[in-house]
VOBA-1610 file (N, C-alpha, C; in pm, whole numbers, padded with zeros to 5 digits, always signed):
BEGIN
Met-05750-05485-13056Met-05855-05507-12960Met-05980-05558-13032Thr-06044-05654-12972Thr-06162-05716-13032Thr-06279-05619-13037Asp-06345-05613-13151Asp-06465-05531-13169Asp-06583-05609-13109Val-06619-05573-12986Val-06721-05647-12912Val-06856-05642-12982Leu-06894-05529-13036Leu-07024-05520-13103Leu-07030-05610-13226Leu-06921-05617-13301Leu-06915-05707-13416Leu-06930-05852-13371Val-06858-05888-13266Val-06865-06025-13214Val-07007-06057-13167Leu-07068-05967-13095Leu-07205-05990-13046Leu-07303-06003-13162Arg-07287-05921-13265Arg-07374-05931-13383Arg-07358-06068-13449Lys-07234-06111-13463Lys-07208-06241-13525Lys-07260-06356-13438Leu-07247-06342-13306Leu-07303-06444-13217Leu-07454-06452-13231Gly-07519-06338-13250Gly-07664-06339-13272Gly-07702-06413-13398Ile-07627-06391-13505Ile-07653-06462-13631Ile-07628-06611-13612Leu-07519-06645-13546Leu-07487-06786-13519Leu-07603-06852-13446Arg-07648-06790-13338Arg-07756-06849-13259Arg-07886-06858-13339Asp-07915-06758-13419Asp-08037-06760-13500Asp-08034-06879-13596His-07923-06898-13664His-07917-07009-13760His-07910-07144-13691Ala-07846-07152-13578Ala-07846-07278-13502Ala-07988-07312-13457Ala-08065-07211-13417Ala-08204-07235-13378Ala-08287-07283-13496Arg-08259-07228-13613Arg-08330-07274-13734Arg-08301-07422-13760Val-08175-07461-13745Val-08139-07602-13765Val-08214-07688-13664Ala-08213-07647-13539Ala-08279-07725-13434Ala-08429-07740-13462Arg-08492-07632-13507Arg-08636-07636-13538Arg-08666-07725-13658Arg-08581-07721-13758Arg-08608-07791-13885Arg-08565-07937-13884Arg-08478-07975-13793Arg-08428-08112-13791Arg-08541-08208-13757Pro-08577-08295-13851Pro-08684-08391-13823Pro-08638-08492-13716Val-08728-08529-13631Val-08697-08630-13530Val-08673-08765-13598Asp-08755-08794-13695Asp-08745-08921-13769Asp-08639-08908-13878Pro-08534-08989-13870Pro-08429-08980-13973Pro-08481-09003-14115Ala-08589-09079-14130Ala-08645-09104-14263Ala-08693-08974-14328Ala-08744-08882-14248Ala-08791-08754-14301Ala-08675-08668-14348Phe-08556-08700-14302Phe-08436-08626-14341Phe-08396-08658-14485Ala-08459-08758-14543Ala-08431-08794-14682Ala-08481-08687-14779Asp-08572-08601-14733Asp-08625-08494-14816Asp-08512-08395-14848Ile-08480-08381-14975Ile-08367-08297-15017Ile-08389-08150-14979Asp-08514-08105-14979Asp-08541-07966-14940Asp-08510-07944-14792Val-08542-08042-14710Val-08509-08035-14567Val-08357-08034-14551Gln-08289-08121-14623Gln-08143-08125-14616Gln-08082-07991-14657Asp-08134-07933-14765Asp-08081-07805-14813Asp-08100-07695-14709Ala-08219-07687-14650Ala-08246-07583-14550Ala-08156-07600-14429Leu-08142-07723-14383Leu-08056-07749-14268Leu-07910-07718-14301Ala-07867-07763-14417Ala-07727-07742-14455Ala-07694-07594-14466Met-07784-07514-14522Met-07756-07372-14537Met-07746-07303-14401Ser-07841-07329-14313Ser-07834-07266-14180Ser-07715-07317-14100Leu-07683-07444-14113Leu-07566-07497-14043Leu-07439-07434-14097Leu-07430-07421-14227Leu-07313-07357-14288Leu-07297-07214-14236Val-07407-07139-14230Val-07399-07000-14181Val-07355-06998-14035Ala-07411-07085-13953Ala-07374-07088-13810Ala-07227-07120-13793Ile-07177-07219-13864Ile-07036-07256-13853Ile-06948-07144-13908Gln-06990-07082-14017Gln-06913-06971-14074Gln-06902-06855-13976Glu-07011-06823-13909Glu-07008-06715-13810Glu-06911-06750-13695Ala-06916-06874-13648Ala-06823-06915-13542Ala-06679-06903-13591Ser-06655-06946-13713Ser-06520-06937-13770Ser-06475-06793-13783Asp-06563-06707-13831Asp-06530-06565-13846Asp-06498-06502-13711Ile-06576-06536-13610Ile-06552-06484-13475Ile-06415-06528-13425Ala-06384-06655-13443Ala-06254-06707-13397Ala-06140-06633-13467Met-06149-06620-13598Met-06043-06552-13673Met-06032-06405-13631His-06146-06342-13611His-06148-06201-13571His-06078-06182-13436Ile-06115-06262-13338Ile-06057-06246-13204Ile-05908-06275-13206Val-05869-06385-13267Val-05727-06421-13270Val-05645-06311-13336Ser-05692-06262-13448Ser-05621-06158-13520Ser-05618-06026-13442Asp-05734-05983-13395Asp-05743-05854-13326Asp-05670-05852-13193Glu-05659-05966-13129Glu-05587-05971-13002Glu-05436-05984-13023Gly-05394-05996-13149Gly-05252-06007-13179Gly-05193-06144-13148Trp-05277-06245-13155Trp-05233-06381-13125Trp-05188-06457-13249Gly-05167-06386-13357Gly-05124-06448-13482Gly-05235-06446-13585Val-05206-06507-13697Val-05303-06517-13805Val-05321-06666-13836Pro-05435-06723-13795Pro-05458-06865-13819Pro-05456-06897-13969Ser-05403-07012-14002Ser-05394-07052-14142Ser-05521-07119-14192Ser-05612-07151-14100Ser-05738-07215-14139Ser-05842-07186-14031Tyr-05966-07216-14062Tyr-06072-07200-13962Tyr-06044-07289-13842Ala-06003-07411-13868Ala-05972-07503-13758Ala-05863-07446-13668Asp-05762-07387-13729Asp-05654-07327-13650Asp-05704-07209-13566Gly-05803-07139-13614Gly-05861-07029-13537Gly-05920-07080-13405Phe-05992-07191-13411Phe-06049-07248-13288Phe-05939-07299-13195Met-05838-07361-13254Met-05729-07413-13172Met-05650-07299-13106Ala-05637-07187-13175Ala-05570-07071-13117Ala-05648-07017-12998Leu-05780-07017-13008Leu-05862-06974-12894Leu-05843-07068-12776Ala-05829-07195-12803Ala-05805-07291-12694Ala-05669-07268-12631Ser-05570-07238-12713Ser-05434-07218-12659Ser-05427-07095-12569Arg-05522-07004-12584Arg-05528-06882-12501Arg-05630-06894-12388Gly-05692-07012-12374Gly-05785-07035-12266Gly-05926-06983-12289Val-05954-06938-12410Val-06088-06888-12441Val-06185-07005-12456Leu-06138-07114-12516Leu-06218-07235-12534Leu-06149-07352-12467Glu-06227-07450-12427Glu-06171-07576-12380Glu-06115-07648-12502Ala-06008-07724-12482Ala-05942-07793-12594Ala-06038-07888-12666Ala-06118-07963-12592Ala-06210-08058-12655Ala-06315-07986-12740Leu-06361-07872-12692Leu-06458-07794-12771Leu-06392-07740-12897Ala-06270-07691-12886Ala-06198-07641-13004Ala-06180-07751-13107Gln-06151-07871-13062Gln-06135-07984-13156Gln-06266-08017-13225Gln-06376-08014-13150Gln-06507-08039-13210Gln-06540-07931-13315Leu-06512-07806-13281Leu-06538-07696-13374Leu-06447-07705-13496Ala-06325-07750-13477Ala-06233-07768-13590Ala-06290-07873-13687Arg-06349-07980-13633Arg-06412-08081-13720Arg-06533-08020-13792Met-06606-07935-13721Met-06721-07869-13784Met-06676-07775-13895Ala-06559-07715-13881Ala-06506-07631-13988Ala-06482-07714-14114Gly-06439-07838-14095Gly-06424-07929-14208Gly-06558-07959-14274Leu-06661-07977-14192Leu-06796-07999-14244Leu-06841-07875-14321Arg-06813-07757-14266Arg-06848-07633-14335Arg-06786-07630-14474Asn-06662-07672-14485Asn-06595-07674-14615Asn-06663-07771-14711Arg-06702-07888-14661Arg-06770-07984-14748Arg-06906-07931-14792Leu-06978-07867-14701Leu-07109-07811-14738Leu-07094-07698-14840Ala-06995-07613-14818Ala-06979-07495-14903Ala-06919-07528-15039His-06829-07622-15042His-06752-07646-15164His-06772-07784-15225Ala-06861-07862-15166Ala-06889-07997-15216Ala-06761-08078-15236Tyr-06667-08065-15140Tyr-06544-08143-15148Tyr-06573-08291-15144Ala-06673-08328-15069Ala-06707-08470-15057Ala-06856-08480-15030Phe-06908-08595-15055Phe-07048-08620-15028Phe-07071-08610-14877Val-07175-08539-14837Val-07212-08529-14697Val-07312-08640-14668Asp-07278-08727-14576Asp-07362-08839-14537Asp-07482-08786-14457Ala-07600-08791-14517Ala-07720-08733-14456Ala-07754-08801-14324Asp-07741-08932-14316Asp-07773-09003-14192Asp-07677-08962-14080Arg-07551-08952-14114Arg-07452-08911-14014Arg-07477-08766-13970Leu-07507-08680-14066Leu-07535-08540-14033Leu-07655-08531-13940His-07761-08604-13971His-07880-08604-13887His-07845-08649-13745Ala-07768-08753-13733Ala-07733-08808-13601Ala-07642-08714-13522Glu-07554-08643-13591Glu-07455-08560-13523Glu-07500-08416-13499Leu-07613-08377-13556Leu-07658-08238-13541Leu-07678-08195-13395Pro-07742-08276-13310Pro-07761-08229-13171Pro-07629-08196-13101Ala-07528-08280-13115Ala-07398-08252-13051Ala-07332-08131-13115Gly-07346-08116-13246Gly-07288-08002-13314Gly-07353-07871-13270Leu-07484-07873-13255Leu-07555-07754-13209Leu-07516-07719-13066Glu-07497-07821-12984Glu-07453-07797-12846Glu-07313-07737-12846Ser-07226-07782-12934Ser-07091-07725-12944Ser-07097-07577-12985Leu-07184-07545-13078Leu-07198-07405-13119Leu-07251-07319-13004Glu-07343-07373-12925Glu-07394-07298-12811Glu-07286-07280-12704Arg-07207-07383-12680Arg-07097-07371-12584Arg-06995-07269-12632Phe-06970-07266-12763Phe-06881-07167-12822Phe-06937-07027-12796Ala-07067-07009-12823Ala-07130-06878-12804Ala-07116-06831-12659Arg-07139-06921-12564Arg-07127-06884-12423Arg-06983-06848-12387Ala-06887-06924-12438Ala-06746-06897-12408Ala-06703-06763-12466Ile-06746-06735-12588Ile-06708-06609-12651Ile-06775-06492-12580Ala-06902-06508-12542Ala-06971-06402-12467Ala-06894-06372-12339Ala-06851-06474-12269Ala-06774-06454-12147Ala-06641-06384-12178His-06578-06423-12288His-06450-06363-12325His-06462-06213-12349Val-06573-06171-12408Val-06591-06027-12436Val-06666-05955-12324Gly-06683-06026-12211Gly-06741-05962-12094Gly-06891-05946-12096Arg-06960-06037-12164Arg-07106-06031-12171Arg-07164-06161-12117Ala-07283-06150-12062Ala-07358-06269-12021Ala-07418-06332-12144Pro-07437-06465-12144Pro-07496-06531-12261Pro-07630-06471-12303Gly-07708-06421-12209Gly-07837-06361-12241Gly-07825-06228-12315Glu-07704-06172-12320Glu-07684-06044-12387Glu-07655-06060-12536Ile-07651-06184-12582Ile-07625-06204-12725Ile-07752-06251-12793Gly-07767-06203-12918Gly-07878-06235-13005Gly-07973-06326-12949
//
């Protein structure tokens, strides 16, 4: 059975870090060239995506729906059970790949692309938070 309090705590952290990204993201892409701005955004984005991934893995495992082999698989498992829409799960699976690049420097992260894609990514994280809140029987306003 899913630990609702743990999930709600993690959703609060996710939302807090997503809000930090939204606040810090410069409107002007040229200002995004500042490496300190990139670092701050990347760290908060990494934490937000990590929290979403942890929540997905936690729910899938605790509900007895299997053990996902990757963060991306965790989101897809939630979609297969109707917790997430398939398109949202696919977007989150791509964000899990971004999380890996940010955390492990697997590849260079294109700053211009990251700047351009942040609004849609943040919206996906918010949609995830709302879907998970509904799954655990809470209104979106009841999370962090």
